[in-house]
FINUGU-565047 format. One record per residue (C-alpha): residue in three letters; x, y, z. Coordinates in nm, 3 decimals, m for minus. Example, Ala and Ser with C-alpha at 12.3 -4.5 7.8 and 13.67 -1.06 7.14 Angstrom:
2
{'ALA',{1.230,m0.450,0.780}}
{'SER',{1.367,m0.106,0.714}}
This chain:
334
{'MET',{2.074,m0.198,m0.752}}
{'VAL',{2.085,m0.360,m1.115}}
{'LEU',{1.975,m0.242,m1.402}}
{'VAL',{1.998,m0.473,m1.736}}
{'GLY',{1.988,m0.319,m2.109}}
{'TRP',{1.873,m0.542,m2.367}}
{'VAL',{1.972,m0.420,m2.743}}
{'ARG',{1.829,m0.548,m3.029}}
{'PRO',{1.975,m0.622,m3.370}}
{'ASP',{1.828,m0.274,m3.450}}
{'GLY',{1.978,m0.090,m3.217}}
{'VAL',{1.668,m0.028,m3.009}}
{'THR',{1.749,m0.055,m2.645}}
{'GLY',{1.521,m0.161,m2.339}}
{'TRP',{1.592,m0.189,m1.968}}
{'GLY',{1.457,m0.401,m1.690}}
{'GLU',{1.559,m0.325,m1.304}}
{'CYS',{1.658,m0.603,m1.036}}
{'PRO',{1.572,m0.430,m0.727}}
{'THR',{1.707,m0.645,m0.485}}
{'LEU',{1.917,m0.590,m0.178}}
{'GLY',{2.196,m0.602,0.021}}
{'THR',{2.128,m0.948,0.192}}
{'ASP',{1.961,m1.255,0.076}}
{'ALA',{1.685,m1.195,0.412}}
{'TYR',{1.459,m1.110,0.124}}
{'VAL',{1.303,m1.306,m0.094}}
{'THR',{1.439,m1.186,m0.413}}
{'GLY',{1.775,m1.277,m0.318}}
{'SER',{2.093,m1.025,m0.283}}
{'THR',{2.227,m0.811,m0.533}}
{'ASP',{2.546,m1.002,m0.546}}
{'GLY',{2.399,m1.339,m0.638}}
{'ALA',{2.179,m1.149,m0.898}}
{'TRP',{2.532,m0.994,m1.051}}
{'HIS',{2.651,m1.271,m1.033}}
{'ALA',{2.393,m1.523,m1.220}}
{'LEU',{2.339,m1.261,m1.493}}
{'ALA',{2.739,m1.260,m1.574}}
{'THR',{2.703,m1.650,m1.543}}
{'SER',{2.411,m1.777,m1.605}}
{'VAL',{2.123,m1.622,m1.663}}
{'GLY',{2.277,m1.334,m1.945}}
{'PRO',{2.492,m1.561,m2.099}}
{'ALA',{2.192,m1.765,m2.169}}
{'ALA',{1.959,m1.477,m2.286}}
{'VAL',{2.225,m1.364,m2.517}}
{'GLU',{2.245,m1.727,m2.691}}
{'GLY',{1.899,m1.784,m2.732}}
{'ARG',{1.870,m2.073,m2.466}}
{'SER',{1.571,m2.062,m2.219}}
{'ILE',{1.643,m1.887,m1.919}}
{'ARG',{1.364,m2.047,m1.689}}
{'GLY',{1.574,m2.188,m1.400}}
{'SER',{1.881,m2.053,m1.456}}
{'GLY',{1.851,m1.796,m1.188}}
{'PRO',{1.657,m1.637,m0.890}}
{'ALA',{1.339,m1.472,m0.987}}
{'ALA',{1.482,m1.094,m0.984}}
{'ALA',{1.710,m1.167,m1.227}}
{'LEU',{1.537,m1.361,m1.478}}
{'GLY',{1.283,m1.080,m1.450}}
{'ALA',{1.551,m0.816,m1.523}}
{'VAL',{1.632,m0.971,m1.823}}
{'ARG',{1.250,m1.066,m1.957}}
{'ASP',{1.111,m0.680,m1.886}}
{'ALA',{1.417,m0.530,m2.053}}
{'ARG',{1.404,m0.772,m2.327}}
{'LEU',{1.007,m0.675,m2.359}}
{'ASP',{1.067,m0.330,m2.290}}
{'ALA',{1.294,m0.291,m2.622}}
{'TYR',{1.015,m0.478,m2.822}}
{'LEU',{0.768,m0.270,m2.735}}
{'ARG',{1.017,0.052,m2.828}}
{'SER',{1.111,m0.043,m3.139}}
{'ARG',{0.731,m0.075,m3.248}}
{'GLY',{0.638,0.223,m3.047}}
{'LEU',{0.387,0.070,m2.858}}
{'SER',{0.343,0.139,m2.453}}
{'LEU',{0.371,m0.135,m2.153}}
{'ALA',{0.063,m0.021,m2.001}}
{'ASP',{m0.129,m0.063,m2.358}}
{'HIS',{0.084,m0.427,m2.376}}
{'LEU',{m0.068,m0.514,m2.017}}
{'GLY',{m0.450,m0.392,m2.063}}
{'SER',{m0.378,m0.141,m1.820}}
{'VAL',{m0.707,0.047,m1.789}}
{'ARG',{m0.590,0.356,m1.575}}
{'SER',{m0.383,0.646,m1.587}}
{'THR',{m0.333,0.681,m1.251}}
{'VAL',{m0.278,0.425,m0.985}}
{'ALA',{m0.418,0.504,m0.627}}
{'ARG',{m0.164,0.479,m0.346}}
{'THR',{m0.137,0.302,0.015}}
{'LYS',{0.093,0.484,0.232}}
{'VAL',{0.342,0.169,0.387}}
{'LEU',{0.466,0.311,0.738}}
{'ALA',{0.798,0.064,0.796}}
{'ASP',{0.876,0.198,1.120}}
{'VAL',{0.858,m0.113,1.325}}
{'GLY',{0.904,m0.036,1.698}}
{'GLY',{0.815,0.371,1.599}}
{'ASP',{0.659,0.574,1.830}}
{'PRO',{0.255,0.551,1.811}}
{'ALA',{0.188,0.935,1.838}}
{'GLU',{0.460,0.989,1.565}}
{'LEU',{0.329,0.717,1.330}}
{'ALA',{0.015,0.858,1.361}}
{'GLU',{0.139,1.205,1.235}}
{'LEU',{0.294,1.047,0.921}}
{'ALA',{m0.028,0.852,0.849}}
{'ARG',{m0.211,1.202,0.869}}
{'LEU',{0.029,1.355,0.630}}
{'ALA',{m0.004,1.086,0.395}}
{'VAL',{m0.348,1.098,0.378}}
{'ALA',{m0.350,1.465,0.345}}
{'GLY',{m0.069,1.394,0.027}}
{'GLY',{m0.348,1.160,m0.115}}
{'ALA',{m0.292,0.821,0.020}}
{'ARG',{m0.610,0.627,m0.014}}
{'MET',{m0.507,0.369,0.228}}
{'ILE',{m0.253,0.336,0.485}}
{'LYS',{m0.016,0.010,0.586}}
{'VAL',{0.156,m0.047,0.919}}
{'LYS',{0.411,m0.311,0.947}}
{'VAL',{0.416,m0.494,1.252}}
{'ALA',{0.582,m0.736,1.471}}
{'PRO',{0.455,m0.965,1.814}}
{'GLY',{0.430,m0.695,2.107}}
{'ASP',{0.451,m0.422,1.882}}
{'ASP',{0.065,m0.388,1.699}}
{'LEU',{m0.205,m0.319,1.867}}
{'GLU',{m0.115,0.032,2.003}}
{'ARG',{0.051,0.161,1.692}}
{'ILE',{m0.242,0.060,1.499}}
{'ARG',{m0.483,0.187,1.723}}
{'ALA',{m0.285,0.535,1.743}}
{'VAL',{m0.282,0.544,1.340}}
{'ARG',{m0.700,0.433,1.302}}
{'GLY',{m0.761,0.766,1.529}}
{'ALA',{m0.569,1.010,1.308}}
{'VAL',{m0.687,0.865,0.960}}
{'GLY',{m1.039,0.800,1.062}}
{'ASP',{m1.253,0.587,0.788}}
{'VAL',{m0.953,0.564,0.570}}
{'PRO',{m0.852,0.169,0.489}}
{'LEU',{m0.618,0.045,0.697}}
{'ALA',{m0.420,m0.255,0.648}}
{'VAL',{m0.105,m0.394,0.818}}
{'ASP',{0.183,m0.619,0.718}}
{'ALA',{0.368,m0.904,0.912}}
{'ASN',{0.648,m0.994,0.687}}
{'GLY',{0.564,m1.354,0.845}}
{'ALA',{0.682,m1.246,1.199}}
{'TYR',{0.407,m1.411,1.349}}
{'GLY',{0.432,m1.793,1.477}}
{'SER',{0.101,m1.884,1.577}}
{'ARG',{m0.312,m1.796,1.533}}
{'ALA',{m0.318,m1.703,1.859}}
{'ASP',{m0.052,m1.415,1.812}}
{'VAL',{m0.278,m1.257,1.571}}
{'LEU',{m0.611,m1.253,1.706}}
{'ALA',{m0.583,m0.969,1.836}}
{'LEU',{m0.570,m0.789,1.506}}
{'ASP',{m0.842,m0.950,1.387}}
{'GLY',{m1.129,m0.753,1.576}}
{'LEU',{m0.942,m0.382,1.435}}
{'GLY',{m1.153,m0.395,1.094}}
{'LEU',{m0.850,m0.416,0.888}}
{'ALA',{m0.863,m0.392,0.483}}
{'TYR',{m0.641,m0.736,0.507}}
{'LEU',{m0.334,m0.869,0.700}}
{'GLU',{m0.032,m0.918,0.483}}
{'GLN',{0.187,m1.221,0.546}}
{'PRO',{0.120,m1.311,0.924}}
{'PHE',{0.308,m1.612,0.899}}
{'PRO',{0.645,m1.686,0.748}}
{'ALA',{0.677,m1.793,0.414}}
{'GLY',{0.784,m2.169,0.304}}
{'LEU',{0.508,m2.301,0.501}}
{'ASP',{0.299,m2.543,0.309}}
{'TRP',{m0.061,m2.406,0.183}}
{'ALA',{m0.252,m2.652,0.425}}
{'GLU',{m0.060,m2.483,0.727}}
{'LEU',{m0.142,m2.142,0.613}}
{'ALA',{m0.475,m2.229,0.585}}
{'GLU',{m0.503,m2.379,0.915}}
{'LEU',{m0.292,m2.128,1.124}}
{'GLN',{m0.535,m1.861,0.952}}
{'GLY',{m0.873,m2.048,1.027}}
{'GLY',{m1.157,m1.832,1.149}}
{'LEU',{m1.003,m1.533,1.107}}
{'VAL',{m1.215,m1.272,0.985}}
{'THR',{m0.979,m1.034,0.810}}
{'PRO',{m0.886,m1.126,0.485}}
{'ILE',{m0.538,m1.255,0.436}}
{'ALA',{m0.280,m1.071,0.180}}
{'LEU',{m0.002,m1.302,0.071}}
{'ASP',{0.331,m1.160,m0.082}}
{'GLU',{0.667,m1.383,0.023}}
{'SER',{0.453,m1.703,0.010}}
{'ILE',{0.332,m1.626,m0.398}}
{'GLY',{0.610,m1.685,m0.681}}
{'SER',{0.360,m1.767,m0.953}}
{'ALA',{0.022,m1.758,m1.086}}
{'ALA',{0.049,m2.156,m0.985}}
{'ASP',{0.126,m2.045,m0.606}}
{'VAL',{m0.185,m1.801,m0.652}}
{'VAL',{m0.403,m2.140,m0.775}}
{'ALA',{m0.277,m2.365,m0.474}}
{'ALA',{m0.284,m2.095,m0.183}}
{'ALA',{m0.678,m2.016,m0.337}}
{'ALA',{m0.752,m2.364,m0.326}}
{'ALA',{m0.604,m2.438,0.025}}
{'GLY',{m0.824,m2.128,0.117}}
{'ALA',{m0.522,m1.988,0.244}}
{'MET',{m0.557,m1.622,0.100}}
{'GLY',{m0.812,m1.354,0.007}}
{'VAL',{m0.584,m1.096,m0.122}}
{'VAL',{m0.238,m1.161,m0.353}}
{'SER',{0.028,m0.907,m0.366}}
{'LEU',{0.206,m0.873,m0.678}}
{'LYS',{0.548,m0.823,m0.733}}
{'ALA',{0.712,m0.849,m1.105}}
{'ALA',{1.080,m0.936,m0.906}}
{'ARG',{0.950,m1.206,m0.689}}
{'MET',{0.762,m1.348,m0.982}}
{'GLY',{1.053,m1.323,m1.258}}
{'GLY',{0.914,m1.045,m1.440}}
{'ILE',{0.601,m0.830,m1.540}}
{'GLU',{0.445,m1.046,m1.778}}
{'GLU',{0.449,m1.352,m1.517}}
{'ALA',{0.330,m1.116,m1.255}}
{'LEU',{0.047,m1.017,m1.487}}
{'ALA',{m0.050,m1.393,m1.547}}
{'ALA',{m0.047,m1.460,m1.139}}
{'GLY',{m0.291,m1.114,m1.138}}
{'VAL',{m0.529,m1.293,m1.438}}
{'THR',{m0.542,m1.555,m1.214}}
{'ALA',{m0.622,m1.431,m0.898}}
{'VAL',{m0.931,m1.237,m1.029}}
{'GLY',{m1.057,m1.529,m1.210}}
{'LEU',{m1.055,m1.687,m0.898}}
{'GLY',{m1.238,m1.418,m0.726}}
{'LEU',{m0.913,m1.278,m0.523}}
{'ALA',{m0.849,m0.942,m0.453}}
{'ALA',{m0.499,m0.789,m0.595}}
{'PHE',{m0.263,m0.532,m0.570}}
{'VAL',{0.107,m0.448,m0.633}}
{'GLY',{0.346,m0.419,m0.363}}
{'GLY',{0.647,m0.184,m0.366}}
{'MET',{1.035,m0.291,m0.384}}
{'LEU',{1.308,m0.045,m0.338}}
{'GLU',{1.307,0.045,m0.683}}
{'LEU',{1.444,0.305,m0.919}}
{'ALA',{1.215,0.487,m1.193}}
{'VAL',{1.272,0.193,m1.440}}
{'GLY',{1.134,m0.032,m1.203}}
{'ARG',{0.868,0.175,m1.061}}
{'ALA',{0.725,0.267,m1.409}}
{'GLY',{0.671,m0.146,m1.468}}
{'ALA',{0.541,m0.154,m1.168}}
{'ALA',{0.298,0.135,m1.187}}
{'ALA',{0.167,m0.019,m1.522}}
{'LEU',{0.091,m0.339,m1.400}}
{'ALA',{m0.112,m0.140,m1.115}}
{'ALA',{m0.333,m0.009,m1.377}}
{'CYS',{m0.466,m0.305,m1.477}}
{'GLY',{m0.809,m0.395,m1.394}}
{'PHE',{m0.714,m0.672,m1.141}}
{'CYS',{m0.583,m0.431,m0.899}}
{'VAL',{m0.862,m0.334,m0.736}}
{'LEU',{m0.696,m0.204,m0.392}}
{'PRO',{m0.460,0.049,m0.316}}
{'SER',{m0.119,m0.012,m0.447}}
{'ASP',{0.183,m0.006,m0.249}}
{'LEU',{0.344,0.259,m0.521}}
{'GLY',{0.470,0.576,m0.469}}
{'PRO',{0.683,0.827,m0.629}}
{'SER',{1.024,0.697,m0.746}}
{'HIS',{1.179,1.019,m0.540}}
{'ASP',{1.070,0.795,m0.166}}
{'TYR',{1.359,0.617,m0.227}}
{'VAL',{1.645,0.845,m0.388}}
{'VAL',{1.675,1.241,m0.468}}
{'ASP',{1.827,1.199,m0.797}}
{'ASP',{1.693,0.909,m0.990}}
{'VAL',{1.875,0.748,m1.300}}
{'ALA',{1.580,0.815,m1.490}}
{'GLU',{1.279,1.088,m1.540}}
{'ALA',{1.119,1.035,m1.207}}
{'VAL',{0.761,0.821,m1.185}}
{'VAL',{0.563,1.092,m1.033}}
{'VAL',{0.212,1.174,m0.863}}
{'ASP',{m0.073,1.413,m0.987}}
{'GLU',{m0.259,1.682,m0.780}}
{'ALA',{m0.430,1.414,m0.627}}
{'GLY',{m0.188,1.234,m0.533}}
{'ASP',{m0.245,0.924,m0.706}}
{'LEU',{0.071,0.778,m0.884}}
{'VAL',{0.109,0.835,m1.285}}
{'VAL',{0.151,0.584,m1.511}}
{'PRO',{0.424,0.687,m1.764}}
{'SER',{0.345,0.677,m2.088}}
{'GLY',{0.530,0.516,m2.409}}
{'PRO',{0.681,0.363,m2.549}}
{'GLY',{0.787,0.088,m2.361}}
{'ASN',{0.779,0.111,m1.996}}
{'GLY',{0.834,0.511,m2.050}}
{'ARG',{1.158,0.544,m1.838}}
{'ALA',{1.493,0.468,m1.955}}
{'PRO',{1.857,0.564,m1.771}}
{'LEU',{1.969,0.916,m1.840}}
{'PRO',{2.344,0.870,m2.009}}
{'ARG',{2.496,1.102,m1.856}}
{'ARG',{2.298,1.030,m1.504}}
{'LEU',{2.404,0.645,m1.555}}
{'GLU',{2.779,0.760,m1.615}}
{'GLN',{2.789,0.929,m1.227}}
{'VAL',{2.618,0.637,m1.055}}
{'ARG',{2.725,0.307,m1.231}}
{'THR',{2.972,0.142,m1.035}}
{'ALA',{3.009,m0.163,m1.251}}
{'GLU',{2.934,m0.292,m1.594}}
{'LEU',{2.924,m0.592,m1.809}}
{'ARG',{2.859,m0.636,m2.140}}
{'LEU',{2.755,m0.985,m2.290}}
{'ASP',{2.705,m1.055,m2.664}}
{'PRO',{2.581,m1.299,m2.858}}
{'PRO',{2.840,m1.583,m3.031}}
{'ALA',{2.963,m1.483,m3.336}}
{'PRO',{2.815,m1.677,m3.631}}
{'SER',{3.002,m2.030,m3.684}}
{'GLY',{3.143,m2.075,m4.042}}
């Protein structure tokens, strides 16, 4: 994980998170790639006051933009939730069951426990040949609780997903690979009754407009790191609701800093579906900041301000830090 701190001239520091993974397989790119971009292109451009647009991967851009925004809000005593126009103090959760290939009975028990813990929707990760039995087992365990599936682009043809279409799903997320053009996606999904949610295919508000115009989706997954920052994801969400689409915030492998920002975004009015956001201890036992938690009902509590409401604890950061790079603005000439 990479954390970005933005220090203002008045000494106020804001924080952003770059929730990348160890490889380039996911659409946010790798941690090494993000670090390199932050060190050599995105970071230098930012501290020199130049535009960072197009200077690196979206997750790196988002971490800098979010840190800069967080510092601005903290300097004025404002919360990120208020800045984004959030309308809720808690967020309904979808529990994502990611054990593709797992035992259906065990998956069903995990789903039952999740609902008992307050999850408002269950989402099952699926792949060709590993879907129907597991979905039916989960449905039997959760009754009328909404159920969705996420294929992460694993299916190759419309015929492959037809069996999923009659299961009464809330939505089918990213059935086909990212990178297909909108017309091709629309054709592959033509005739399906289940609403199609797009995740990896959507990287901006412009993508939302294009996908909607082609009839390629009915639901959009908003992820700030994939879109280049929280305000960019906000723009995509506002665009989606204006086009009559449903939206939710998708989860990443986030620490409390990133999860706090995602929670504030998920609390906005355009997020009409439960979001894929659990407490930050879902990923780590000891976070770098005060954990993002759920309330007694099992809903995620949106951290209050200033800023995103979470900043690394100095002692904890010292314990887990493996590398650090400081970039300073150029000294005034003359």
